[in-house]
Predicted model as a PDB file, atoms N, CA, C, CB and O in Angstrom, pLDDT in the B-factor column:
MODEL        1                                                                  
ATOM      1  N   MET A   1     -44.996  14.686 -48.338  1.00 52.00           N  
ATOM      2  CA  MET A   1     -44.897  14.085 -47.212  1.00 52.00           C  
ATOM      3  C   MET A   1     -45.079  14.622 -45.997  1.00 52.00           C  
ATOM      4  CB  MET A   1     -43.966  13.643 -47.196  1.00 52.00           C  
ATOM      5  O   MET A   1     -45.671  13.967 -45.139  1.00 52.00           O  
ATOM      6  N   HIS A   2     -44.627  15.820 -45.747  1.00 58.00           N  
ATOM      7  CA  HIS A   2     -44.818  16.713 -44.653  1.00 58.00           C  
ATOM      8  C   HIS A   2     -46.246  17.029 -44.333  1.00 58.00           C  
ATOM      9  CB  HIS A   2     -44.120  17.924 -44.911  1.00 58.00           C  
ATOM     10  O   HIS A   2     -46.654  17.305 -43.205  1.00 58.00           O  
ATOM     11  N   ASP A   3     -47.002  16.962 -45.470  1.00 72.00           N  
ATOM     12  CA  ASP A   3     -48.549  16.541 -45.392  1.00 72.00           C  
ATOM     13  C   ASP A   3     -49.666  15.536 -44.489  1.00 72.00           C  
ATOM     14  CB  ASP A   3     -48.648  16.083 -46.467  1.00 72.00           C  
ATOM     15  O   ASP A   3     -50.812  15.610 -44.047  1.00 72.00           O  
ATOM     16  N   ALA A   4     -48.695  14.710 -44.529  1.00 81.00           N  
ATOM     17  CA  ALA A   4     -49.260  13.290 -43.694  1.00 81.00           C  
ATOM     18  C   ALA A   4     -49.494  13.495 -42.387  1.00 81.00           C  
ATOM     19  CB  ALA A   4     -48.274  12.057 -43.665  1.00 81.00           C  
ATOM     20  O   ALA A   4     -48.449  13.868 -41.854  1.00 81.00           O  
ATOM     21  N   PRO A   5     -50.616  13.404 -41.428  1.00 86.00           N  
ATOM     22  CA  PRO A   5     -50.894  13.767 -40.408  1.00 86.00           C  
ATOM     23  C   PRO A   5     -49.511  12.853 -39.375  1.00 86.00           C  
ATOM     24  CB  PRO A   5     -52.561  13.478 -40.243  1.00 86.00           C  
ATOM     25  O   PRO A   5     -48.856  13.305 -38.436  1.00 86.00           O  
ATOM     26  N   ILE A   6     -49.462  11.686 -39.918  1.00 89.00           N  
ATOM     27  CA  ILE A   6     -48.570  10.360 -39.394  1.00 89.00           C  
ATOM     28  C   ILE A   6     -47.115  11.367 -38.941  1.00 89.00           C  
ATOM     29  CB  ILE A   6     -48.193   8.854 -40.989  1.00 89.00           C  
ATOM     30  O   ILE A   6     -46.442  11.556 -37.928  1.00 89.00           O  
ATOM     31  N   TYR A   7     -47.140  11.863 -40.436  1.00 85.00           N  
ATOM     32  CA  TYR A   7     -45.301  12.497 -40.284  1.00 85.00           C  
ATOM     33  C   TYR A   7     -45.306  13.572 -39.161  1.00 85.00           C  
ATOM     34  CB  TYR A   7     -44.574  13.481 -41.958  1.00 85.00           C  
ATOM     35  O   TYR A   7     -44.319  13.462 -38.434  1.00 85.00           O  
ATOM     36  N   ALA A   8     -46.305  14.764 -38.762  1.00 88.00           N  
ATOM     37  CA  ALA A   8     -46.670  15.767 -38.273  1.00 88.00           C  
ATOM     38  C   ALA A   8     -46.436  15.016 -36.550  1.00 88.00           C  
ATOM     39  CB  ALA A   8     -48.223  16.310 -38.950  1.00 88.00           C  
ATOM     40  O   ALA A   8     -45.882  15.702 -35.692  1.00 88.00           O  
ATOM     41  N   GLN A   9     -46.841  13.828 -36.275  1.00 89.00           N  
ATOM     42  CA  GLN A   9     -47.155  13.497 -34.987  1.00 89.00           C  
ATOM     43  C   GLN A   9     -45.753  12.981 -34.740  1.00 89.00           C  
ATOM     44  CB  GLN A   9     -48.431  12.490 -34.755  1.00 89.00           C  
ATOM     45  O   GLN A   9     -45.420  13.046 -33.557  1.00 89.00           O  
ATOM     46  N   LEU A  10     -44.965  12.547 -35.468  1.00 88.00           N  
ATOM     47  CA  LEU A  10     -43.975  11.406 -35.444  1.00 88.00           C  
ATOM     48  C   LEU A  10     -42.798  12.548 -35.163  1.00 88.00           C  
ATOM     49  CB  LEU A  10     -43.846  10.288 -37.024  1.00 88.00           C  
ATOM     50  O   LEU A  10     -41.944  12.333 -34.303  1.00 88.00           O  
ATOM     51  N   ILE A  11     -42.809  13.943 -36.048  1.00 90.00           N  
ATOM     52  CA  ILE A  11     -41.801  14.881 -35.461  1.00 90.00           C  
ATOM     53  C   ILE A  11     -41.969  15.523 -34.525  1.00 90.00           C  
ATOM     54  CB  ILE A  11     -41.429  15.674 -36.103  1.00 90.00           C  
ATOM     55  O   ILE A  11     -41.011  16.131 -34.048  1.00 90.00           O  
ATOM     56  N   SER A  12     -43.612  15.632 -33.778  1.00 91.00           N  
ATOM     57  CA  SER A  12     -43.716  16.218 -32.395  1.00 91.00           C  
ATOM     58  C   SER A  12     -43.217  15.206 -31.334  1.00 91.00           C  
ATOM     59  CB  SER A  12     -45.222  16.630 -32.073  1.00 91.00           C  
ATOM     60  O   SER A  12     -42.932  15.252 -30.138  1.00 91.00           O  
ATOM     61  N   GLU A  13     -43.237  14.344 -32.240  1.00 93.00           N  
ATOM     62  CA  GLU A  13     -42.504  13.221 -30.535  1.00 93.00           C  
ATOM     63  C   GLU A  13     -41.344  12.966 -30.168  1.00 93.00           C  
ATOM     64  CB  GLU A  13     -42.728  11.726 -30.414  1.00 93.00           C  
ATOM     65  O   GLU A  13     -40.738  12.922 -29.098  1.00 93.00           O  
ATOM     66  N   ARG A  14     -41.026  12.727 -31.728  1.00 93.00           N  
ATOM     67  CA  ARG A  14     -39.138  12.338 -31.662  1.00 93.00           C  
ATOM     68  C   ARG A  14     -38.214  13.420 -32.681  1.00 93.00           C  
ATOM     69  CB  ARG A  14     -38.754  10.375 -32.473  1.00 93.00           C  
ATOM     70  O   ARG A  14     -37.041  13.110 -32.888  1.00 93.00           O  
ATOM     71  N   GLY A  15     -38.662  14.449 -33.190  1.00 93.00           N  
ATOM     72  CA  GLY A  15     -38.034  15.632 -33.739  1.00 93.00           C  
ATOM     73  C   GLY A  15     -38.165  15.146 -35.018  1.00 93.00           C  
ATOM     74  O   GLY A  15     -38.680  14.072 -35.331  1.00 93.00           O  
ATOM     75  N   ASP A  16     -37.420  16.422 -36.144  1.00 92.00           N  
ATOM     76  CA  ASP A  16     -37.144  15.820 -37.194  1.00 92.00           C  
ATOM     77  C   ASP A  16     -36.216  15.262 -37.693  1.00 92.00           C  
ATOM     78  CB  ASP A  16     -37.323  16.269 -37.757  1.00 92.00           C  
ATOM     79  O   ASP A  16     -35.513  15.818 -38.538  1.00 92.00           O  
ATOM     80  N   ILE A  17     -35.975  13.802 -37.195  1.00 92.00           N  
ATOM     81  CA  ILE A  17     -34.998  12.894 -37.779  1.00 92.00           C  
ATOM     82  C   ILE A  17     -34.233  13.530 -38.919  1.00 92.00           C  
ATOM     83  CB  ILE A  17     -35.677  11.644 -38.261  1.00 92.00           C  
ATOM     84  O   ILE A  17     -33.236  14.251 -38.925  1.00 92.00           O  
ATOM     85  N   PRO A  18     -35.162  12.944 -40.087  1.00 90.00           N  
ATOM     86  CA  PRO A  18     -34.392  13.107 -41.138  1.00 90.00           C  
ATOM     87  C   PRO A  18     -33.737  14.614 -41.693  1.00 90.00           C  
ATOM     88  CB  PRO A  18     -35.180  12.536 -42.049  1.00 90.00           C  
ATOM     89  O   PRO A  18     -32.860  14.713 -42.550  1.00 90.00           O  
ATOM     90  N   LEU A  19     -34.361  15.674 -41.016  1.00 93.00           N  
ATOM     91  CA  LEU A  19     -33.897  17.188 -41.492  1.00 93.00           C  
ATOM     92  C   LEU A  19     -32.312  16.921 -40.380  1.00 93.00           C  
ATOM     93  CB  LEU A  19     -35.397  18.933 -40.893  1.00 93.00           C  
ATOM     94  O   LEU A  19     -31.227  17.401 -40.709  1.00 93.00           O  
ATOM     95  N   LEU A  20     -32.465  16.267 -39.372  1.00 95.00           N  
ATOM     96  CA  LEU A  20     -31.076  16.224 -38.558  1.00 95.00           C  
ATOM     97  C   LEU A  20     -30.305  14.989 -38.820  1.00 95.00           C  
ATOM     98  CB  LEU A  20     -31.298  16.290 -36.975  1.00 95.00           C  
ATOM     99  O   LEU A  20     -29.701  14.450 -37.893  1.00 95.00           O  
ATOM    100  N   VAL A  21     -30.280  14.471 -40.100  1.00 96.00           N  
ATOM    101  CA  VAL A  21     -29.446  13.300 -40.423  1.00 96.00           C  
ATOM    102  C   VAL A  21     -29.116  14.055 -41.776  1.00 96.00           C  
ATOM    103  CB  VAL A  21     -30.216  11.630 -40.467  1.00 96.00           C  
ATOM    104  O   VAL A  21     -27.997  13.742 -42.181  1.00 96.00           O  
ATOM    105  N   ARG A  22     -29.911  15.151 -42.760  1.00 96.00           N  
ATOM    106  CA  ARG A  22     -29.271  15.765 -43.683  1.00 96.00           C  
ATOM    107  C   ARG A  22     -28.193  16.593 -43.187  1.00 96.00           C  
ATOM    108  CB  ARG A  22     -30.113  16.431 -44.399  1.00 96.00           C  
ATOM    109  O   ARG A  22     -27.054  16.613 -43.654  1.00 96.00           O  
ATOM    110  N   SER A  23     -28.680  17.367 -42.081  1.00 97.00           N  
ATOM    111  CA  SER A  23     -27.781  18.756 -41.883  1.00 97.00           C  
ATOM    112  C   SER A  23     -26.558  18.031 -41.194  1.00 97.00           C  
ATOM    113  CB  SER A  23     -28.571  20.157 -40.775  1.00 97.00           C  
ATOM    114  O   SER A  23     -25.478  18.507 -41.545  1.00 97.00           O  
ATOM    115  N   GLU A  24     -26.491  17.111 -40.400  1.00 97.00           N  
ATOM    116  CA  GLU A  24     -25.170  16.370 -39.924  1.00 97.00           C  
ATOM    117  C   GLU A  24     -24.410  15.847 -41.354  1.00 97.00           C  
ATOM    118  CB  GLU A  24     -25.593  14.920 -38.807  1.00 97.00           C  
ATOM    119  O   GLU A  24     -23.201  15.992 -41.534  1.00 97.00           O  
ATOM    120  N   ALA A  25     -25.209  15.294 -42.214  1.00 97.00           N  
ATOM    121  CA  ALA A  25     -24.324  14.883 -43.532  1.00 97.00           C  
ATOM    122  C   ALA A  25     -23.376  15.734 -44.383  1.00 97.00           C  
ATOM    123  CB  ALA A  25     -25.191  14.478 -44.486  1.00 97.00           C  
ATOM    124  O   ALA A  25     -22.234  15.610 -44.825  1.00 97.00           O  
ATOM    125  N   ARG A  26     -24.765  17.045 -44.434  1.00 97.00           N  
ATOM    126  CA  ARG A  26     -23.874  18.467 -45.241  1.00 97.00           C  
ATOM    127  C   ARG A  26     -22.177  18.597 -43.925  1.00 97.00           C  
ATOM    128  CB  ARG A  26     -25.438  20.686 -45.071  1.00 97.00           C  
ATOM    129  O   ARG A  26     -21.013  18.774 -44.286  1.00 97.00           O  
ATOM    130  N   ARG A  27     -22.588  18.462 -42.760  1.00 97.00           N  
ATOM    131  CA  ARG A  27     -21.525  19.104 -42.276  1.00 97.00           C  
ATOM    132  C   ARG A  27     -20.585  18.224 -41.917  1.00 97.00           C  
ATOM    133  CB  ARG A  27     -21.812  19.901 -41.298  1.00 97.00           C  
ATOM    134  O   ARG A  27     -19.597  18.740 -41.395  1.00 97.00           O  
ATOM    135  N   LEU A  28     -20.569  16.515 -42.083  1.00 97.00           N  
ATOM    136  CA  LEU A  28     -19.518  15.846 -42.301  1.00 97.00           C  
ATOM    137  C   LEU A  28     -18.894  15.892 -43.708  1.00 97.00           C  
ATOM    138  CB  LEU A  28     -19.812  14.659 -41.935  1.00 97.00           C  
ATOM    139  O   LEU A  28     -17.677  15.899 -43.891  1.00 97.00           O  
ATOM    140  N   ARG A  29     -19.975  15.926 -44.858  1.00 96.00           N  
ATOM    141  CA  ARG A  29     -19.334  16.157 -46.112  1.00 96.00           C  
ATOM    142  C   ARG A  29     -18.198  17.387 -46.500  1.00 96.00           C  
ATOM    143  CB  ARG A  29     -20.431  16.308 -46.921  1.00 96.00           C  
ATOM    144  O   ARG A  29     -17.221  17.262 -47.239  1.00 96.00           O  
ATOM    145  N   ARG A  30     -18.536  18.316 -45.942  1.00 94.00           N  
ATOM    146  CA  ARG A  30     -17.450  19.837 -45.616  1.00 94.00           C  
ATOM    147  C   ARG A  30     -16.394  19.255 -45.088  1.00 94.00           C  
ATOM    148  CB  ARG A  30     -17.982  21.148 -44.412  1.00 94.00           C  
ATOM    149  O   ARG A  30     -15.279  19.177 -45.604  1.00 94.00           O  
ATOM    150  N   GLU A  31     -16.725  18.850 -44.079  1.00 93.00           N  
ATOM    151  CA  GLU A  31     -15.010  18.237 -43.090  1.00 93.00           C  
ATOM    152  C   GLU A  31     -14.231  17.400 -44.022  1.00 93.00           C  
ATOM    153  CB  GLU A  31     -15.273  16.962 -41.467  1.00 93.00           C  
ATOM    154  O   GLU A  31     -13.003  17.495 -44.023  1.00 93.00           O  
ATOM    155  N   PHE A  32     -14.967  16.424 -44.975  1.00 93.00           N  
ATOM    156  CA  PHE A  32     -14.512  15.431 -45.433  1.00 93.00           C  
ATOM    157  C   PHE A  32     -13.937  15.884 -46.420  1.00 93.00           C  
ATOM    158  CB  PHE A  32     -15.257  14.514 -45.613  1.00 93.00           C  
ATOM    159  O   PHE A  32     -12.928  15.237 -46.703  1.00 93.00           O  
ATOM    160  N   GLU A  33     -14.247  17.133 -47.384  1.00 90.00           N  
ATOM    161  CA  GLU A  33     -13.593  17.461 -48.398  1.00 90.00           C  
ATOM    162  C   GLU A  33     -12.915  18.360 -48.079  1.00 90.00           C  
ATOM    163  CB  GLU A  33     -14.181  17.684 -49.359  1.00 90.00           C  
ATOM    164  O   GLU A  33     -12.172  18.854 -48.926  1.00 90.00           O  
ATOM    165  N   TRP A  34     -12.941  18.815 -46.898  1.00 87.00           N  
ATOM    166  CA  TRP A  34     -11.377  19.423 -46.449  1.00 87.00           C  
ATOM    167  C   TRP A  34     -10.184  18.710 -46.146  1.00 87.00           C  
ATOM    168  CB  TRP A  34     -11.427  20.117 -45.284  1.00 87.00           C  
ATOM    169  O   TRP A  34      -9.031  19.051 -46.412  1.00 87.00           O  
ATOM    170  N   ILE A  35     -10.722  17.314 -45.351  1.00 86.00           N  
ATOM    171  CA  ILE A  35      -9.673  16.540 -45.410  1.00 86.00           C  
ATOM    172  C   ILE A  35      -8.692  16.077 -46.416  1.00 86.00           C  
ATOM    173  CB  ILE A  35     -10.046  15.768 -45.060  1.00 86.00           C  
ATOM    174  O   ILE A  35      -7.469  15.993 -46.525  1.00 86.00           O  
ATOM    175  N   LEU A  36     -10.135  15.720 -47.350  1.00 87.00           N  
ATOM    176  CA  LEU A  36      -9.478  15.218 -48.646  1.00 87.00           C  
ATOM    177  C   LEU A  36      -8.288  15.749 -49.322  1.00 87.00           C  
ATOM    178  CB  LEU A  36     -10.348  15.285 -49.569  1.00 87.00           C  
ATOM    179  O   LEU A  36      -7.328  15.207 -49.872  1.00 87.00           O  
ATOM    180  N   SER A  37      -8.657  17.060 -49.106  1.00 86.00           N  
ATOM    181  CA  SER A  37      -7.729  18.394 -50.164  1.00 86.00           C  
ATOM    182  C   SER A  37      -6.431  18.757 -49.533  1.00 86.00           C  
ATOM    183  CB  SER A  37      -8.619  20.099 -50.293  1.00 86.00           C  
ATOM    184  O   SER A  37      -5.701  19.674 -49.908  1.00 86.00           O  
ATOM    185  N   TRP A  38      -6.193  17.867 -48.437  1.00 80.00           N  
ATOM    186  CA  TRP A  38      -5.266  18.448 -47.533  1.00 80.00           C  
ATOM    187  C   TRP A  38      -3.656  17.774 -48.210  1.00 80.00           C  
ATOM    188  CB  TRP A  38      -5.736  17.928 -45.744  1.00 80.00           C  
ATOM    189  O   TRP A  38      -3.702  16.677 -48.766  1.00 80.00           O  
ATOM    190  N   ASP A  39      -2.653  18.328 -48.129  1.00 77.00           N  
ATOM    191  CA  ASP A  39      -1.618  17.926 -49.135  1.00 77.00           C  
ATOM    192  C   ASP A  39      -0.165  17.681 -47.997  1.00 77.00           C  
ATOM    193  CB  ASP A  39      -1.406  19.368 -50.515  1.00 77.00           C  
ATOM    194  O   ASP A  39       0.753  18.438 -47.679  1.00 77.00           O  
ATOM    195  N   PRO A  40      -0.521  16.193 -47.596  1.00 76.00           N  
ATOM    196  CA  PRO A  40       0.697  16.416 -46.262  1.00 76.00           C  
ATOM    197  C   PRO A  40       2.317  16.694 -46.603  1.00 76.00           C  
ATOM    198  CB  PRO A  40       0.774  14.889 -45.307  1.00 76.00           C  
ATOM    199  O   PRO A  40       3.185  17.091 -45.826  1.00 76.00           O  
ATOM    200  N   SER A  41       2.453  16.303 -48.245  1.00 79.00           N  
ATOM    201  CA  SER A  41       3.825  16.391 -48.383  1.00 79.00           C  
ATOM    202  C   SER A  41       4.052  18.196 -48.692  1.00 79.00           C  
ATOM    203  CB  SER A  41       4.353  15.236 -49.726  1.00 79.00           C  
ATOM    204  O   SER A  41       5.086  18.782 -49.012  1.00 79.00           O  
ATOM    205  N   ALA A  42       3.046  18.597 -48.519  1.00 75.00           N  
ATOM    206  CA  ALA A  42       3.654  20.291 -48.587  1.00 75.00           C  
ATOM    207  C   ALA A  42       2.632  20.943 -46.924  1.00 75.00           C  
ATOM    208  CB  ALA A  42       2.883  21.450 -50.766  1.00 75.00           C  
ATOM    209  O   ALA A  42       2.883  21.983 -46.316  1.00 75.00           O  
ATOM    210  N   GLY A  43       1.977  20.341 -46.721  1.00 75.00           N  
ATOM    211  CA  GLY A  43       1.684  20.813 -45.115  1.00 75.00           C  
ATOM    212  C   GLY A  43       0.536  21.749 -44.943  1.00 75.00           C  
ATOM    213  O   GLY A  43       0.478  22.461 -43.941  1.00 75.00           O  
ATOM    214  N   GLY A  44      -0.445  21.789 -45.936  1.00 75.00           N  
ATOM    215  CA  GLY A  44      -1.502  22.498 -46.435  1.00 75.00           C  
ATOM    216  C   GLY A  44      -2.513  22.239 -47.318  1.00 75.00           C  
ATOM    217  O   GLY A  44      -2.520  21.059 -47.667  1.00 75.00           O  
ATOM    218  N   PRO A  45      -3.484  23.005 -47.869  1.00 75.00           N  
ATOM    219  CA  PRO A  45      -4.353  22.594 -48.764  1.00 75.00           C  
ATOM    220  C   PRO A  45      -3.970  22.724 -50.213  1.00 75.00           C  
ATOM    221  CB  PRO A  45      -5.468  23.224 -48.514  1.00 75.00           C  
ATOM    222  O   PRO A  45      -3.458  23.712 -50.738  1.00 75.00           O  
ATOM    223  N   LEU A  46      -4.304  21.546 -50.802  1.00 74.00           N  
ATOM    224  CA  LEU A  46      -3.992  21.162 -52.202  1.00 74.00           C  
ATOM    225  C   LEU A  46      -4.013  22.935 -53.296  1.00 74.00           C  
ATOM    226  CB  LEU A  46      -5.494  19.770 -52.724  1.00 74.00           C  
ATOM    227  O   LEU A  46      -4.960  23.717 -53.216  1.00 74.00           O  
ATOM    228  N   PRO A  47      -3.063  23.128 -53.987  1.00 73.00           N  
ATOM    229  CA  PRO A  47      -3.181  24.115 -54.819  1.00 73.00           C  
ATOM    230  C   PRO A  47      -4.387  24.121 -55.535  1.00 73.00           C  
ATOM    231  CB  PRO A  47      -2.188  24.138 -55.598  1.00 73.00           C  
ATOM    232  O   PRO A  47      -4.714  23.129 -56.186  1.00 73.00           O  
ATOM    233  N   GLY A  48      -5.284  25.416 -55.473  1.00 69.00           N  
ATOM    234  CA  GLY A  48      -6.412  25.720 -56.278  1.00 69.00           C  
ATOM    235  C   GLY A  48      -7.768  25.176 -55.410  1.00 69.00           C  
ATOM    236  O   GLY A  48      -8.878  25.497 -55.836  1.00 69.00           O  
ATOM    237  N   HIS A  49      -7.669  24.445 -54.330  1.00 61.00           N  
ATOM    238  CA  HIS A  49      -8.461  23.897 -53.493  1.00 61.00           C  
ATOM    239  C   HIS A  49      -9.546  24.994 -53.284  1.00 61.00           C  
ATOM    240  CB  HIS A  49      -7.723  23.425 -52.279  1.00 61.00           C  
ATOM    241  O   HIS A  49      -9.088  26.050 -52.848  1.00 61.00           O  
ATOM    242  N   LYS A  50     -10.890  24.965 -53.502  1.00 63.00           N  
ATOM    243  CA  LYS A  50     -11.861  25.934 -53.041  1.00 63.00           C  
ATOM    244  C   LYS A  50     -12.676  25.661 -51.930  1.00 63.00           C  
ATOM    245  CB  LYS A  50     -12.672  26.223 -53.995  1.00 63.00           C  
ATOM    246  O   LYS A  50     -13.847  26.040 -51.972  1.00 63.00           O  
ATOM    247  N   GLY A  51     -12.153  24.929 -50.717  1.00 55.00           N  
ATOM    248  CA  GLY A  51     -12.495  24.277 -49.724  1.00 55.00           C  
ATOM    249  C   GLY A  51     -12.375  25.513 -48.440  1.00 55.00           C  
ATOM    250  O   GLY A  51     -12.450  26.700 -48.756  1.00 55.00           O  
ATOM    251  N   ARG A  52     -12.235  25.208 -47.376  1.00 55.00           N  
ATOM    252  CA  ARG A  52     -11.946  25.860 -46.203  1.00 55.00           C  
ATOM    253  C   ARG A  52     -10.825  26.764 -46.367  1.00 55.00           C  
ATOM    254  CB  ARG A  52     -11.707  24.947 -45.174  1.00 55.00           C  
ATOM    255  O   ARG A  52      -9.737  26.287 -46.688  1.00 55.00           O  
ATOM    256  N   SER A  53     -11.007  28.488 -46.119  1.00 51.00           N  
ATOM    257  CA  SER A  53      -9.798  28.766 -46.131  1.00 51.00           C  
ATOM    258  C   SER A  53      -8.692  28.613 -44.739  1.00 51.00           C  
ATOM    259  CB  SER A  53      -9.933  29.997 -46.604  1.00 51.00           C  
ATOM    260  O   SER A  53      -9.015  27.846 -43.832  1.00 51.00           O  
ATOM    261  N   GLU A  54      -7.642  29.244 -44.675  1.00 47.00           N  
ATOM    262  CA  GLU A  54      -6.615  28.705 -43.617  1.00 47.00           C  
ATOM    263  C   GLU A  54      -7.137  29.720 -42.090  1.00 47.00           C  
ATOM    264  CB  GLU A  54      -4.644  29.087 -44.285  1.00 47.00           C  
ATOM    265  O   GLU A  54      -6.878  29.307 -40.960  1.00 47.00           O  
ATOM    266  N   SER A  55      -7.891  31.069 -42.337  1.00 47.00           N  
ATOM    267  CA  SER A  55      -8.474  31.202 -41.127  1.00 47.00           C  
ATOM    268  C   SER A  55      -9.821  30.315 -40.732  1.00 47.00           C  
ATOM    269  CB  SER A  55      -8.732  32.571 -41.060  1.00 47.00           C  
ATOM    270  O   SER A  55     -10.182  30.788 -39.654  1.00 47.00           O  
ATOM    271  N   ALA A  56     -10.503  29.516 -41.011  1.00 49.00           N  
ATOM    272  CA  ALA A  56     -11.429  28.735 -41.040  1.00 49.00           C  
ATOM    273  C   ALA A  56     -10.762  27.998 -40.136  1.00 49.00           C  
ATOM    274  CB  ALA A  56     -11.892  28.213 -42.246  1.00 49.00           C  
ATOM    275  O   ALA A  56      -9.539  27.891 -40.237  1.00 49.00           O  
ATOM    276  N   PRO A  57     -11.652  27.207 -38.836  1.00 52.00           N  
ATOM    277  CA  PRO A  57     -11.193  26.284 -37.840  1.00 52.00           C  
ATOM    278  C   PRO A  57     -11.297  24.882 -38.766  1.00 52.00           C  
ATOM    279  CB  PRO A  57     -12.188  26.330 -36.342  1.00 52.00           C  
ATOM    280  O   PRO A  57     -11.924  24.482 -39.747  1.00 52.00           O  
ATOM    281  N   ARG A  58     -10.206  24.358 -37.757  1.00 54.00           N  
ATOM    282  CA  ARG A  58     -10.023  22.870 -38.588  1.00 54.00           C  
ATOM    283  C   ARG A  58     -10.587  21.782 -37.715  1.00 54.00           C  
ATOM    284  CB  ARG A  58      -8.331  22.432 -38.927  1.00 54.00           C  
ATOM    285  O   ARG A  58     -10.560  21.786 -36.484  1.00 54.00           O  
ATOM    286  N   PRO A  59     -11.095  20.859 -38.479  1.00 53.00           N  
ATOM    287  CA  PRO A  59     -12.252  19.794 -37.745  1.00 53.00           C  
ATOM    288  C   PRO A  59     -11.102  19.188 -36.516  1.00 53.00           C  
ATOM    289  CB  PRO A  59     -13.027  18.195 -39.114  1.00 53.00           C  
ATOM    290  O   PRO A  59      -9.895  19.066 -36.725  1.00 53.00           O  
ATOM    291  N   SER A  60     -11.996  18.765 -34.860  1.00 54.00           N  
ATOM    292  CA  SER A  60     -10.920  18.297 -34.293  1.00 54.00           C  
ATOM    293  C   SER A  60     -10.875  17.179 -34.479  1.00 54.00           C  
ATOM    294  CB  SER A  60     -10.755  18.504 -33.182  1.00 54.00           C  
ATOM    295  O   SER A  60     -11.897  16.551 -34.756  1.00 54.00           O  
ATOM    296  N   GLY A  61      -9.642  16.585 -34.379  1.00 53.00           N  
ATOM    297  CA  GLY A  61      -9.221  14.752 -34.467  1.00 53.00           C  
ATOM    298  C   GLY A  61      -9.803  13.913 -32.876  1.00 53.00           C  
ATOM    299  O   GLY A  61      -9.958  14.224 -31.696  1.00 53.00           O  
ATOM    300  N   PRO A  62      -9.913  13.141 -33.440  1.00 52.00           N  
ATOM    301  CA  PRO A  62     -10.859  11.875 -32.412  1.00 52.00           C  
ATOM    302  C   PRO A  62     -10.414  12.101 -30.728  1.00 52.00           C  
ATOM    303  CB  PRO A  62     -10.260   9.840 -32.942  1.00 52.00           C  
ATOM    304  O   PRO A  62     -11.168  11.929 -29.770  1.00 52.00           O  
ATOM    305  N   ASP A  63      -8.906  12.553 -30.677  1.00 53.00           N  
ATOM    306  CA  ASP A  63      -8.567  12.900 -29.302  1.00 53.00           C  
ATOM    307  C   ASP A  63      -9.228  14.565 -29.130  1.00 53.00           C  
ATOM    308  CB  ASP A  63      -6.719  12.761 -29.076  1.00 53.00           C  
ATOM    309  O   ASP A  63      -9.121  15.028 -27.995  1.00 53.00           O  
ATOM    310  N   GLY A  64      -9.670  15.160 -29.833  1.00 53.00           N  
ATOM    311  CA  GLY A  64     -10.126  16.871 -29.675  1.00 53.00           C  
ATOM    312  C   GLY A  64      -8.913  17.570 -30.278  1.00 53.00           C  
ATOM    313  O   GLY A  64      -9.269  18.749 -30.277  1.00 53.00           O  
ATOM    314  N   SER A  65      -8.042  17.536 -30.644  1.00 53.00           N  
ATOM    315  CA  SER A  65      -6.415  18.124 -31.118  1.00 53.00           C  
ATOM    316  C   SER A  65      -7.273  18.670 -32.237  1.00 53.00           C  
ATOM    317  CB  SER A  65      -4.795  16.865 -31.594  1.00 53.00           C  
ATOM    318  O   SER A  65      -8.421  18.288 -32.466  1.00 53.00           O  
ATOM    319  N   ARG A  66      -6.559  19.679 -32.973  1.00 53.00           N  
ATOM    320  CA  ARG A  66      -6.728  20.522 -33.831  1.00 53.00           C  
ATOM    321  C   ARG A  66      -5.529  20.278 -34.914  1.00 53.00           C  
ATOM    322  CB  ARG A  66      -6.818  21.838 -33.167  1.00 53.00           C  
ATOM    323  O   ARG A  66      -5.373  21.058 -35.853  1.00 53.00           O  
ATOM    324  N   ALA A  67      -4.621  19.034 -34.697  1.00 54.00           N  
ATOM    325  CA  ALA A  67      -3.801  18.722 -35.652  1.00 54.00           C  
ATOM    326  C   ALA A  67      -4.223  18.783 -37.111  1.00 54.00           C  
ATOM    327  CB  ALA A  67      -3.407  17.579 -35.357  1.00 54.00           C  
ATOM    328  O   ALA A  67      -5.430  18.547 -37.154  1.00 54.00           O  
ATOM    329  N   ALA A  68      -3.654  19.035 -38.504  1.00 50.00           N  
ATOM    330  CA  ALA A  68      -3.797  18.984 -39.565  1.00 50.00           C  
ATOM    331  C   ALA A  68      -3.850  17.495 -40.322  1.00 50.00           C  
ATOM    332  CB  ALA A  68      -2.951  19.791 -39.880  1.00 50.00           C  
ATOM    333  O   ALA A  68      -2.933  16.888 -39.768  1.00 50.00           O  
ATOM    334  N   PRO A  69      -4.227  16.925 -40.941  1.00 50.00           N  
ATOM    335  CA  PRO A  69      -4.301  15.453 -41.250  1.00 50.00           C  
ATOM    336  C   PRO A  69      -2.608  14.977 -41.660  1.00 50.00           C  
ATOM    337  CB  PRO A  69      -5.524  15.197 -42.677  1.00 50.00           C  
ATOM    338  O   PRO A  69      -1.611  15.495 -42.163  1.00 50.00           O  
ATOM    339  N   GLY A  70      -2.902  14.067 -41.264  1.00 53.00           N  
ATOM    340  CA  GLY A  70      -1.062  13.220 -41.508  1.00 53.00           C  
ATOM    341  C   GLY A  70      -0.143  13.947 -40.151  1.00 53.00           C  
ATOM    342  O   GLY A  70       0.960  13.415 -40.023  1.00 53.00           O  
ATOM    343  N   ASP A  71      -0.311  14.587 -39.574  1.00 53.00           N  
ATOM    344  CA  ASP A  71       0.323  15.120 -38.686  1.00 53.00           C  
ATOM    345  C   ASP A  71       0.813  14.228 -37.340  1.00 53.00           C  
ATOM    346  CB  ASP A  71      -0.462  16.148 -38.429  1.00 53.00           C  
ATOM    347  O   ASP A  71      -0.002  13.901 -36.476  1.00 53.00           O  
ATOM    348  N   ARG A  72       1.742  13.997 -37.292  1.00 48.00           N  
ATOM    349  CA  ARG A  72       2.140  12.957 -36.080  1.00 48.00           C  
ATOM    350  C   ARG A  72       2.735  13.848 -34.870  1.00 48.00           C  
ATOM    351  CB  ARG A  72       3.408  11.744 -36.613  1.00 48.00           C  
ATOM    352  O   ARG A  72       3.463  14.726 -35.333  1.00 48.00           O  
ATOM    353  N   THR A  73       2.657  13.886 -33.621  1.00 48.00           N  
ATOM    354  CA  THR A  73       3.243  14.158 -32.453  1.00 48.00           C  
ATOM    355  C   THR A  73       3.769  13.349 -31.354  1.00 48.00           C  
ATOM    356  CB  THR A  73       2.566  14.767 -32.024  1.00 48.00           C  
ATOM    357  O   THR A  73       2.833  12.867 -30.716  1.00 48.00           O  
ATOM    358  N   ALA A  74       4.559  13.122 -31.035  1.00 41.00           N  
ATOM    359  CA  ALA A  74       5.148  11.740 -30.449  1.00 41.00           C  
ATOM    360  C   ALA A  74       5.565  12.674 -29.115  1.00 41.00           C  
ATOM    361  CB  ALA A  74       6.651  10.764 -31.495  1.00 41.00           C  
ATOM    362  O   ALA A  74       6.134  12.158 -28.153  1.00 41.00           O  
TER     363      ALA A  74                                                      
ENDMDL                                                                          
END                                                                             
């Protein structure tokens, strides 16, 4: 597919959209895996989860906060 002249032309005109989409999908998958591994009753990751470490930054919420999933601030 990369050898097709039309593909090279499209990349030069618009960027490598499939590559950008794959990269964003990988990023979202990592964040969703981390979010889904969160145990709200314990206030931390589920035991035995091999996702992010506590030292890794948490994904931002829609409002830009870094609250853990399920945290509610009023």
